[in-house]
VMD Tcl script that builds the backbone (N, CA, C; Angstrom):
set m [mol new atoms 390]
animate dup $m
set s [atomselect $m all]
$s set {name element resname resid chain x y z} {
  {N N UNK 1 A -38.912 -68.664 -67.485}
  {CA C UNK 1 A -38.618 -67.441 -68.162}
  {C C UNK 1 A -39.346 -66.332 -67.693}
  {N N UNK 2 A -40.581 -66.319 -67.142}
  {CA C UNK 2 A -41.319 -65.338 -66.558}
  {C C UNK 2 A -40.836 -64.913 -65.086}
  {N N UNK 3 A -40.225 -65.717 -64.556}
  {CA C UNK 3 A -39.500 -65.255 -63.273}
  {C C UNK 3 A -38.233 -64.382 -63.711}
  {N N UNK 4 A -37.529 -64.833 -64.594}
  {CA C UNK 4 A -36.639 -63.871 -64.825}
  {C C UNK 4 A -36.860 -62.446 -65.600}
  {N N UNK 5 A -37.837 -62.394 -66.242}
  {CA C UNK 5 A -38.430 -61.269 -66.622}
  {C C UNK 5 A -38.616 -60.225 -65.495}
  {N N UNK 6 A -39.484 -61.152 -64.681}
  {CA C UNK 6 A -40.044 -60.418 -63.328}
  {C C UNK 6 A -38.690 -59.732 -62.573}
  {N N UNK 7 A -37.977 -60.490 -62.455}
  {CA C UNK 7 A -36.815 -60.056 -61.697}
  {C C UNK 7 A -35.882 -59.033 -62.189}
  {N N UNK 8 A -35.924 -58.869 -63.756}
  {CA C UNK 8 A -35.381 -57.934 -64.464}
  {C C UNK 8 A -36.084 -56.448 -64.185}
  {N N UNK 9 A -37.353 -56.682 -64.352}
  {CA C UNK 9 A -38.410 -55.631 -64.208}
  {C C UNK 9 A -38.069 -55.178 -62.843}
  {N N UNK 10 A -38.246 -55.832 -61.903}
  {CA C UNK 10 A -38.136 -55.592 -60.420}
  {C C UNK 10 A -36.790 -54.545 -60.177}
  {N N UNK 11 A -35.605 -55.418 -60.978}
  {CA C UNK 11 A -34.348 -54.680 -60.680}
  {C C UNK 11 A -34.440 -53.390 -61.249}
  {N N UNK 12 A -34.899 -53.297 -62.482}
  {CA C UNK 12 A -34.956 -51.785 -63.113}
  {C C UNK 12 A -35.955 -51.056 -62.636}
  {N N UNK 13 A -36.936 -51.422 -61.994}
  {CA C UNK 13 A -37.927 -50.520 -61.094}
  {C C UNK 13 A -36.913 -50.014 -59.986}
  {N N UNK 14 A -36.365 -51.015 -59.100}
  {CA C UNK 14 A -35.451 -50.389 -58.202}
  {C C UNK 14 A -34.445 -49.348 -58.333}
  {N N UNK 15 A -33.917 -49.464 -59.810}
  {CA C UNK 15 A -32.896 -48.703 -60.089}
  {C C UNK 15 A -33.396 -47.225 -60.257}
  {N N UNK 16 A -34.465 -47.271 -60.958}
  {CA C UNK 16 A -35.352 -46.252 -61.555}
  {C C UNK 16 A -35.696 -45.312 -59.900}
  {N N UNK 17 A -36.166 -46.109 -58.780}
  {CA C UNK 17 A -36.227 -45.556 -57.580}
  {C C UNK 17 A -35.439 -44.809 -57.217}
  {N N UNK 18 A -34.268 -45.766 -56.953}
  {CA C UNK 18 A -32.826 -45.213 -56.469}
  {C C UNK 18 A -32.372 -43.511 -56.972}
  {N N UNK 19 A -32.418 -43.941 -58.283}
  {CA C UNK 19 A -32.239 -42.636 -59.189}
  {C C UNK 19 A -32.919 -41.549 -58.766}
  {N N UNK 20 A -34.090 -41.664 -58.637}
  {CA C UNK 20 A -34.974 -40.910 -58.206}
  {C C UNK 20 A -34.584 -40.018 -56.925}
  {N N UNK 21 A -34.579 -40.849 -56.118}
  {CA C UNK 21 A -34.272 -40.452 -54.328}
  {C C UNK 21 A -32.748 -39.723 -54.615}
  {N N UNK 22 A -31.987 -40.250 -55.602}
  {CA C UNK 22 A -30.858 -39.628 -55.509}
  {C C UNK 22 A -30.996 -38.081 -56.012}
  {N N UNK 23 A -31.859 -37.997 -57.064}
  {CA C UNK 23 A -32.075 -36.776 -57.774}
  {C C UNK 23 A -32.621 -35.928 -56.776}
  {N N UNK 24 A -33.389 -36.382 -55.705}
  {CA C UNK 24 A -34.023 -35.411 -54.905}
  {C C UNK 24 A -33.097 -34.842 -53.549}
  {N N UNK 25 A -32.015 -35.346 -53.733}
  {CA C UNK 25 A -31.015 -35.050 -52.596}
  {C C UNK 25 A -30.540 -33.584 -52.653}
  {N N UNK 26 A -30.185 -33.002 -51.816}
  {CA C UNK 26 A -29.870 -31.419 -52.124}
  {C C UNK 26 A -28.247 -31.592 -52.178}
  {N N UNK 27 A -27.802 -31.530 -53.252}
  {CA C UNK 27 A -26.219 -31.740 -53.553}
  {C C UNK 27 A -25.563 -29.988 -53.333}
  {N N UNK 28 A -24.861 -29.686 -52.408}
  {CA C UNK 28 A -24.229 -28.266 -52.467}
  {C C UNK 28 A -22.840 -28.776 -52.963}
  {N N UNK 29 A -22.429 -27.747 -53.564}
  {CA C UNK 29 A -21.230 -27.724 -54.354}
  {C C UNK 29 A -20.321 -27.131 -53.451}
  {N N UNK 30 A -18.818 -27.161 -53.427}
  {CA C UNK 30 A -18.040 -26.703 -52.631}
  {C C UNK 30 A -18.139 -25.235 -53.214}
  {N N UNK 31 A -17.760 -24.304 -51.947}
  {CA C UNK 31 A -17.581 -23.116 -52.516}
  {C C UNK 31 A -16.054 -22.805 -53.233}
  {N N UNK 32 A -15.889 -22.063 -54.387}
  {CA C UNK 32 A -14.499 -22.105 -55.099}
  {C C UNK 32 A -13.613 -21.125 -54.020}
  {N N UNK 33 A -12.358 -21.632 -54.039}
  {CA C UNK 33 A -11.222 -21.213 -53.286}
  {C C UNK 33 A -10.617 -19.922 -53.928}
  {N N UNK 34 A -10.689 -18.958 -53.265}
  {CA C UNK 34 A -9.906 -17.589 -54.068}
  {C C UNK 34 A -8.499 -17.651 -53.854}
  {N N UNK 35 A -7.722 -17.146 -54.775}
  {CA C UNK 35 A -6.381 -17.319 -54.558}
  {C C UNK 35 A -6.059 -15.742 -54.567}
  {N N UNK 36 A -4.933 -15.586 -54.061}
  {CA C UNK 36 A -4.423 -13.973 -54.351}
  {C C UNK 36 A -3.848 -13.806 -55.599}
  {N N UNK 37 A -3.659 -12.836 -56.382}
  {CA C UNK 37 A -2.899 -12.698 -57.466}
  {C C UNK 37 A -1.473 -13.346 -57.933}
  {N N UNK 38 A -0.727 -13.240 -56.625}
  {CA C UNK 38 A 0.549 -13.712 -56.476}
  {C C UNK 38 A 0.772 -15.125 -56.511}
  {N N UNK 39 A -0.584 -15.762 -56.020}
  {CA C UNK 39 A -0.450 -17.440 -55.650}
  {C C UNK 39 A -0.181 -18.120 -57.082}
  {N N UNK 40 A 0.612 -19.130 -57.156}
  {CA C UNK 40 A 0.825 -20.001 -58.378}
  {C C UNK 40 A -0.213 -21.089 -58.388}
  {N N UNK 41 A -0.785 -21.310 -59.535}
  {CA C UNK 41 A -1.938 -22.252 -59.589}
  {C C UNK 41 A -1.577 -23.599 -59.048}
  {N N UNK 42 A -2.484 -24.599 -58.864}
  {CA C UNK 42 A -2.287 -25.940 -58.001}
  {C C UNK 42 A -1.587 -26.590 -59.199}
  {N N UNK 43 A -0.956 -27.555 -58.863}
  {CA C UNK 43 A -0.448 -28.692 -60.147}
  {C C UNK 43 A -1.459 -29.487 -60.370}
  {N N UNK 44 A -1.699 -29.980 -61.508}
  {CA C UNK 44 A -2.450 -30.790 -62.238}
  {C C UNK 44 A -1.801 -32.123 -62.190}
  {N N UNK 45 A -2.156 -33.450 -61.483}
  {CA C UNK 45 A -1.426 -34.368 -61.955}
  {C C UNK 45 A -1.554 -34.908 -63.297}
  {N N UNK 46 A -0.597 -35.632 -63.726}
  {CA C UNK 46 A -0.213 -35.961 -65.123}
  {C C UNK 46 A -1.396 -36.795 -65.663}
  {N N UNK 47 A -1.848 -37.701 -64.909}
  {CA C UNK 47 A -2.964 -38.483 -65.535}
  {C C UNK 47 A -4.307 -38.034 -65.329}
  {N N UNK 48 A -4.663 -36.556 -64.872}
  {CA C UNK 48 A -5.759 -36.015 -64.769}
  {C C UNK 48 A -6.273 -35.038 -65.771}
  {N N UNK 49 A -7.443 -34.797 -66.262}
  {CA C UNK 49 A -7.667 -33.785 -67.276}
  {C C UNK 49 A -8.298 -32.812 -66.558}
  {N N UNK 50 A -8.220 -31.772 -67.186}
  {CA C UNK 50 A -9.235 -30.374 -66.663}
  {C C UNK 50 A -10.695 -30.692 -66.619}
  {N N UNK 51 A -11.415 -31.474 -67.295}
  {CA C UNK 51 A -12.621 -31.671 -67.385}
  {C C UNK 51 A -13.044 -33.159 -66.999}
  {N N UNK 52 A -12.130 -33.677 -66.304}
  {CA C UNK 52 A -12.691 -35.023 -65.721}
  {C C UNK 52 A -13.459 -34.926 -64.551}
  {N N UNK 53 A -14.230 -35.921 -64.372}
  {CA C UNK 53 A -15.280 -35.772 -63.001}
  {C C UNK 53 A -14.889 -36.944 -62.344}
  {N N UNK 54 A -14.686 -36.929 -60.907}
  {CA C UNK 54 A -14.453 -38.121 -60.055}
  {C C UNK 54 A -15.440 -39.281 -60.405}
  {N N UNK 55 A -14.703 -40.466 -59.855}
  {CA C UNK 55 A -15.107 -41.643 -60.390}
  {C C UNK 55 A -16.541 -41.883 -59.816}
  {N N UNK 56 A -16.685 -41.351 -58.810}
  {CA C UNK 56 A -18.262 -41.702 -58.090}
  {C C UNK 56 A -19.085 -40.806 -58.890}
  {N N UNK 57 A -19.008 -39.712 -59.159}
  {CA C UNK 57 A -19.761 -38.859 -60.146}
  {C C UNK 57 A -19.976 -39.254 -61.523}
  {N N UNK 58 A -18.903 -40.094 -62.021}
  {CA C UNK 58 A -19.291 -40.935 -63.336}
  {C C UNK 58 A -19.914 -42.014 -63.154}
  {N N UNK 59 A -19.729 -42.618 -62.313}
  {CA C UNK 59 A -20.769 -43.888 -61.833}
  {C C UNK 59 A -22.128 -43.432 -61.749}
  {N N UNK 60 A -22.381 -42.429 -60.942}
  {CA C UNK 60 A -23.776 -41.951 -60.862}
  {C C UNK 60 A -24.475 -41.737 -61.997}
  {N N UNK 61 A -23.582 -40.858 -62.629}
  {CA C UNK 61 A -23.926 -40.573 -64.267}
  {C C UNK 61 A -24.364 -41.801 -65.192}
  {N N UNK 62 A -23.516 -42.731 -65.109}
  {CA C UNK 62 A -23.717 -44.007 -66.032}
  {C C UNK 62 A -25.231 -44.721 -65.296}
  {N N UNK 63 A -25.175 -44.691 -64.137}
  {CA C UNK 63 A -26.377 -45.193 -63.449}
  {C C UNK 63 A -27.874 -44.420 -63.886}
  {N N UNK 64 A -27.404 -43.039 -63.965}
  {CA C UNK 64 A -28.624 -42.038 -64.434}
  {C C UNK 64 A -28.968 -42.499 -65.768}
  {N N UNK 65 A -28.090 -42.669 -66.748}
  {CA C UNK 65 A -28.192 -42.817 -68.087}
  {C C UNK 65 A -28.804 -44.323 -68.250}
  {N N UNK 66 A -28.636 -45.312 -67.420}
  {CA C UNK 66 A -29.060 -46.608 -67.694}
  {C C UNK 66 A -30.367 -46.641 -67.153}
  {N N UNK 67 A -31.033 -45.878 -66.032}
  {CA C UNK 67 A -32.005 -45.884 -65.649}
  {C C UNK 67 A -33.009 -45.084 -66.432}
  {N N UNK 68 A -32.465 -43.833 -66.880}
  {CA C UNK 68 A -33.287 -43.096 -67.905}
  {C C UNK 68 A -33.770 -43.809 -69.303}
  {N N UNK 69 A -32.872 -44.671 -69.839}
  {CA C UNK 69 A -33.073 -45.576 -71.049}
  {C C UNK 69 A -33.843 -46.514 -70.483}
  {N N UNK 70 A -33.880 -47.356 -69.363}
  {CA C UNK 70 A -34.693 -48.360 -68.967}
  {C C UNK 70 A -36.108 -47.899 -68.961}
  {N N UNK 71 A -36.473 -46.679 -68.211}
  {CA C UNK 71 A -37.602 -46.086 -67.750}
  {C C UNK 71 A -38.164 -45.688 -69.277}
  {N N UNK 72 A -37.410 -45.365 -70.272}
  {CA C UNK 72 A -38.106 -45.003 -71.459}
  {C C UNK 72 A -38.377 -45.920 -72.217}
  {N N UNK 73 A -37.906 -47.212 -72.052}
  {CA C UNK 73 A -38.062 -48.470 -72.774}
  {C C UNK 73 A -39.376 -48.770 -72.196}
  {N N UNK 74 A -39.499 -49.053 -70.941}
  {CA C UNK 74 A -40.556 -49.658 -69.906}
  {C C UNK 74 A -42.008 -48.534 -70.197}
  {N N UNK 75 A -41.795 -47.243 -70.565}
  {CA C UNK 75 A -42.931 -46.479 -70.814}
  {C C UNK 75 A -43.432 -46.373 -72.307}
  {N N UNK 76 A -42.348 -47.132 -73.132}
  {CA C UNK 76 A -42.931 -47.129 -74.597}
  {C C UNK 76 A -43.787 -48.431 -74.744}
  {N N UNK 77 A -45.281 -48.573 -74.928}
  {CA C UNK 77 A -45.937 -49.583 -74.997}
  {C C UNK 77 A -45.689 -50.472 -76.194}
  {N N UNK 78 A -44.845 -50.198 -77.293}
  {CA C UNK 78 A -44.625 -51.277 -78.244}
  {C C UNK 78 A -43.450 -52.044 -77.833}
  {N N UNK 79 A -42.534 -51.758 -76.868}
  {CA C UNK 79 A -41.415 -52.528 -76.574}
  {C C UNK 79 A -41.369 -52.909 -74.916}
  {N N UNK 80 A -42.281 -52.389 -74.547}
  {CA C UNK 80 A -42.033 -52.487 -72.745}
  {C C UNK 80 A -42.114 -54.279 -72.432}
  {N N UNK 81 A -42.564 -55.005 -73.144}
  {CA C UNK 81 A -42.813 -56.393 -72.642}
  {C C UNK 81 A -41.714 -57.163 -72.983}
  {N N UNK 82 A -40.463 -56.693 -73.485}
  {CA C UNK 82 A -39.255 -57.469 -73.917}
  {C C UNK 82 A -38.383 -57.190 -73.042}
  {N N UNK 83 A -37.553 -58.271 -72.735}
  {CA C UNK 83 A -36.495 -58.025 -71.694}
  {C C UNK 83 A -35.155 -57.562 -72.182}
  {N N UNK 84 A -35.335 -56.155 -71.994}
  {CA C UNK 84 A -33.905 -55.699 -72.811}
  {C C UNK 84 A -32.837 -55.056 -71.488}
  {N N UNK 85 A -31.622 -55.488 -71.358}
  {CA C UNK 85 A -30.782 -55.131 -70.581}
  {C C UNK 85 A -29.905 -53.662 -71.005}
  {N N UNK 86 A -29.818 -52.611 -70.264}
  {CA C UNK 86 A -29.081 -51.436 -70.655}
  {C C UNK 86 A -27.856 -51.502 -69.659}
  {N N UNK 87 A -26.902 -51.415 -70.486}
  {CA C UNK 87 A -25.566 -51.132 -69.734}
  {C C UNK 87 A -24.865 -49.767 -70.373}
  {N N UNK 88 A -24.752 -48.853 -69.475}
  {CA C UNK 88 A -23.959 -47.546 -69.641}
  {C C UNK 88 A -22.719 -47.458 -69.304}
  {N N UNK 89 A -21.553 -46.801 -70.044}
  {CA C UNK 89 A -20.480 -46.607 -69.806}
  {C C UNK 89 A -19.852 -45.129 -70.232}
  {N N UNK 90 A -19.733 -44.019 -69.628}
  {CA C UNK 90 A -19.720 -42.868 -70.228}
  {C C UNK 90 A -20.428 -42.351 -71.340}
  {N N UNK 91 A -21.647 -42.607 -71.277}
  {CA C UNK 91 A -22.693 -42.110 -72.485}
  {C C UNK 91 A -22.571 -43.294 -73.819}
  {N N UNK 92 A -21.917 -44.297 -73.591}
  {CA C UNK 92 A -22.111 -45.424 -74.530}
  {C C UNK 92 A -22.966 -46.440 -73.922}
  {N N UNK 93 A -23.940 -46.539 -74.490}
  {CA C UNK 93 A -25.249 -47.532 -74.060}
  {C C UNK 93 A -25.167 -48.803 -75.100}
  {N N UNK 94 A -25.086 -49.766 -74.363}
  {CA C UNK 94 A -24.965 -51.424 -74.935}
  {C C UNK 94 A -26.581 -51.693 -74.590}
  {N N UNK 95 A -27.430 -52.059 -75.741}
  {CA C UNK 95 A -28.818 -52.696 -75.444}
  {C C UNK 95 A -28.424 -54.254 -75.713}
  {N N UNK 96 A -29.093 -55.046 -74.766}
  {CA C UNK 96 A -28.903 -56.454 -74.991}
  {C C UNK 96 A -30.414 -57.058 -74.736}
  {N N UNK 97 A -30.810 -58.186 -75.771}
  {CA C UNK 97 A -32.176 -58.543 -75.289}
  {C C UNK 97 A -32.554 -59.182 -76.554}
  {N N UNK 98 A -33.885 -59.573 -76.511}
  {CA C UNK 98 A -34.412 -60.259 -77.577}
  {C C UNK 98 A -35.788 -59.200 -77.912}
  {N N UNK 99 A -36.053 -59.404 -79.204}
  {CA C UNK 99 A -37.413 -58.908 -79.600}
  {C C UNK 99 A -37.891 -59.637 -80.682}
  {N N UNK 100 A -39.085 -59.366 -81.189}
  {CA C UNK 100 A -39.582 -60.344 -82.086}
  {C C UNK 100 A -39.354 -59.863 -83.597}
  {N N UNK 101 A -39.387 -58.557 -83.785}
  {CA C UNK 101 A -39.404 -58.040 -85.304}
  {C C UNK 101 A -38.425 -57.084 -85.356}
  {N N UNK 102 A -38.024 -56.669 -86.585}
  {CA C UNK 102 A -37.017 -55.683 -86.969}
  {C C UNK 102 A -37.531 -54.440 -86.529}
  {N N UNK 103 A -39.075 -54.234 -86.756}
  {CA C UNK 103 A -39.518 -52.754 -86.428}
  {C C UNK 103 A -39.372 -52.720 -84.946}
  {N N UNK 104 A -39.441 -53.705 -84.048}
  {CA C UNK 104 A -39.666 -53.494 -82.370}
  {C C UNK 104 A -37.947 -53.144 -82.168}
  {N N UNK 105 A -36.934 -53.953 -82.934}
  {CA C UNK 105 A -35.602 -53.538 -82.668}
  {C C UNK 105 A -35.043 -51.991 -82.906}
  {N N UNK 106 A -35.858 -51.652 -84.186}
  {CA C UNK 106 A -35.515 -49.971 -84.144}
  {C C UNK 106 A -36.229 -49.091 -83.604}
  {N N UNK 107 A -37.530 -49.563 -83.208}
  {CA C UNK 107 A -38.209 -48.861 -82.030}
  {C C UNK 107 A -37.456 -48.498 -80.800}
  {N N UNK 108 A -36.794 -49.759 -80.304}
  {CA C UNK 108 A -35.890 -50.082 -78.869}
  {C C UNK 108 A -34.742 -48.774 -79.342}
  {N N UNK 109 A -34.134 -48.944 -80.291}
  {CA C UNK 109 A -33.040 -47.844 -80.659}
  {C C UNK 109 A -33.053 -46.424 -80.749}
  {N N UNK 110 A -34.620 -46.070 -81.524}
  {CA C UNK 110 A -35.153 -44.836 -81.432}
  {C C UNK 110 A -35.156 -44.356 -80.362}
  {N N UNK 111 A -35.988 -45.007 -79.281}
  {CA C UNK 111 A -36.331 -44.468 -77.996}
  {C C UNK 111 A -35.086 -44.291 -77.083}
  {N N UNK 112 A -34.069 -45.279 -77.229}
  {CA C UNK 112 A -32.792 -45.238 -76.410}
  {C C UNK 112 A -32.026 -43.971 -77.177}
  {N N UNK 113 A -32.157 -43.696 -78.336}
  {CA C UNK 113 A -31.534 -42.353 -78.934}
  {C C UNK 113 A -31.959 -41.207 -78.640}
  {N N UNK 114 A -33.313 -41.136 -77.973}
  {CA C UNK 114 A -34.000 -39.832 -77.475}
  {C C UNK 114 A -33.604 -39.655 -76.039}
  {N N UNK 115 A -32.824 -40.639 -75.425}
  {CA C UNK 115 A -32.381 -40.361 -73.962}
  {C C UNK 115 A -31.364 -39.370 -73.794}
  {N N UNK 116 A -31.492 -38.373 -72.832}
  {CA C UNK 116 A -30.513 -37.480 -72.620}
  {C C UNK 116 A -29.470 -38.219 -71.878}
  {N N UNK 117 A -27.985 -38.183 -72.364}
  {CA C UNK 117 A -26.949 -38.610 -71.976}
  {C C UNK 117 A -26.570 -39.531 -72.573}
  {N N UNK 118 A -27.142 -40.073 -73.886}
  {CA C UNK 118 A -26.721 -40.892 -74.754}
  {C C UNK 118 A -26.107 -40.519 -75.727}
  {N N UNK 119 A -24.632 -41.139 -75.679}
  {CA C UNK 119 A -23.803 -40.668 -76.951}
  {C C UNK 119 A -23.536 -41.587 -77.935}
  {N N UNK 120 A -23.532 -42.672 -77.694}
  {CA C UNK 120 A -23.493 -43.734 -78.862}
  {C C UNK 120 A -24.237 -45.048 -78.564}
  {N N UNK 121 A -24.858 -45.767 -79.243}
  {CA C UNK 121 A -25.659 -47.191 -79.056}
  {C C UNK 121 A -24.928 -48.213 -79.734}
  {N N UNK 122 A -24.743 -49.315 -78.778}
  {CA C UNK 122 A -24.394 -50.781 -79.462}
  {C C UNK 122 A -25.477 -51.446 -79.324}
  {N N UNK 123 A -25.862 -51.827 -80.610}
  {CA C UNK 123 A -27.039 -52.749 -80.573}
  {C C UNK 123 A -26.417 -54.208 -80.672}
  {N N UNK 124 A -27.005 -54.621 -79.430}
  {CA C UNK 124 A -26.651 -56.297 -79.348}
  {C C UNK 124 A -28.215 -57.052 -79.238}
  {N N UNK 125 A -29.348 -56.234 -79.849}
  {CA C UNK 125 A -30.334 -57.134 -79.669}
  {C C UNK 125 A -30.823 -58.161 -80.736}
  {N N UNK 126 A -31.143 -59.232 -80.363}
  {CA C UNK 126 A -31.488 -60.324 -81.265}
  {C C UNK 126 A -32.881 -60.396 -81.565}
  {N N UNK 127 A -33.112 -60.760 -82.801}
  {CA C UNK 127 A -34.659 -61.423 -83.182}
  {C C UNK 127 A -34.887 -62.728 -82.747}
  {N N UNK 128 A -35.967 -62.821 -82.198}
  {CA C UNK 128 A -36.453 -64.124 -81.970}
  {C C UNK 128 A -36.853 -65.024 -83.062}
  {N N UNK 129 A -36.415 -66.246 -83.170}
  {CA C UNK 129 A -36.562 -67.051 -84.183}
  {C C UNK 129 A -38.062 -67.432 -84.129}
  {N N UNK 130 A -38.705 -66.973 -85.414}
  {CA C UNK 130 A -40.099 -67.744 -85.615}
  {C C UNK 130 A -40.343 -69.157 -85.907}
}
mol reanalyze $m
mol bondsrecalc $m
mol representation Tube
mol addrep $m
């Protein structure tokens, strides 16, 4: 059990470091293309929306949310000892793991809610049988 917890913490730590390294990269946006007034706007594929982001950016954002939630949980002394798995998809965050008390469960949810990028929480936490 200790080895499993250690490997989860190691994975979470490595994920945090990866996101921090990516955040330090100087991402340059492409310059906007200007069109002459007579030029027609480009056609948008029927399956795309004007506000959609490329899949790679969405995956990075999901990884960022996962890392920020994991980091926040590890930084909180009342819940950092519990093996909680965080899975994010488009701002929807699933929390899986085992805690000892209802108060700890509520604290985990409170910490996760406070993280930037979290739109919805799916509580799949389990209370340890005493």
